[in-house]
C-alpha positions, 0 to 999 in steps of 0.5 A: 657546563652545558646545559640540554636545551628544554622546551616550554610545555605550552607550544608540547602540550597546547599547540594540538588543543585548538586543532582538536578544538577546531575539529570537535566544532567542525564536526558539531557544526555538521550534525546540527547541518544533518539535523536541519535538514531531517527537522522539516521532514520529521516534524512533517511526519509527526503532524500527518502521521504521528498526530492522527495515529495517537488521535485515533488511539484516543478517539479509539477509547472514548464516548466520542460522538457527534456531540462531543463536538458540542460539549468537548466531553469524550467519556472514557471507555477502554476496549469498549469501542473494540468489544462491540465492533468485534462482537458486531454481526457484521463484523465476521463478514467484513474480515472475510470480505475484506481478505476475498477483495485483498487476496483476489484482487492481489493475485490478479493484480500482481499475475496479470502485472508481471505478464504483461510486465515480461510482455513489453520487455520485448521491444516492439513498434509503438511499445512506448506507447501503448506502455503509456495508455497502461497507466491511465485507470492508475491515473484515474481519480477513483472516484471517477474510475469508479463511475465509470465501472458503474455505468458499464456494470449497470444490469440493463442499460450498461455496455458489458451485459449489452456486450454480452449478450450481443455476444450470445454469451449471457441470455439475460442481463447480469446483476452485477452490483446488485446480487450479493453473490455477484456484487463481490466479484465485480468490485474485485475486478474493478480494483484488478483493472486499477491496481494493474499499471501500478504492478507493471510498473515496478515489475518492469522496472525490475526486470529493467535492471536484471543485466542481459549478459546473464540471460546471455550465459543462461542459453549456454545453459540450456536456461531459456523460456520457462527455464530461464524465468525460474533460474534467472528472472525470478531469483533477480525478480525477487526481491522487486515482488516482496515490496511490490506485495506487502505493499499491494496488501497494505494498500488494498487493504483500506481500500473505502473508494471504489467500494463506495461509488460502486456498491456503496458496500452492498447489496445485503451487506456482501461488499461490506469490509472492514475498511467501509464498517469504519466509514459508516460507524464514524461519517454515516453512524456519527460513532466514531469512536467505534469508527476509530477502533475498526481503523485501528485494527486495519493499522494492526492488520497493516502492521503485521504484513509490513513487520512479516516483510522485514522479518522475510527479508532480513533473514534472506539478506543474513542467508 
């Protein structure tokens, strides 16, 4: 009687298991490697951004003053710091100035930056040199820029007033930094000058990514000049423009150096913003809890713009 060959279960069942274990170990090793690569950046984010934000939130609900540094005691006050700063008579004026400062700066920075980006897209001699020189305002420290512009805008000895009077445009010196009705406009103008290079750089990069073939095809359909910008340039530049506008709002809404260097929030609080109020409450009046409350309001406004941008972008992608 011939018996059929029997196979031992060990060779069939245990054979693939070492392969599975090796794959599992390799997969775990890859995941651990990914975590180790991300861990330093995550720790840096927690240390440099997470801890300050949490500490700021805690300070805003405490009576955190200069005495706290000596006694170590900061009594819990809840939302009292927020109600105090909101009910202050300067808060509404600071909100309006912050809105005017942000909207005015962003609108002109983006408009002038887009015009210059379109201009520099055309090839002409020394175009690269001029584009490099345009970055100079962006590279200078803000304190240096503020000091330079303060000397330019001086009422009696500033070069701007001397030039305007020499050309016969004005008869008397303009109090650029000393008049409540003009100071905010002057500060916005300086911030526009500083922010133009950032807008030109990003918009020029976005324009460079648009294929030339689209313009060549558009010329056949009559899409030239303004029509070419409307139907070809702007649709392809919209993603870059949206990112630029959101970043501009987030950066501009917390501008402090320029205002402190030019006017210090004056005259007559005409250039007071939420950022300058937060600075004065914290480092002039030493009411750190109220200063933290104001800075948290700024963070909330910036976060609202970021969420609005993400929702708009997601809706555009879905469509």
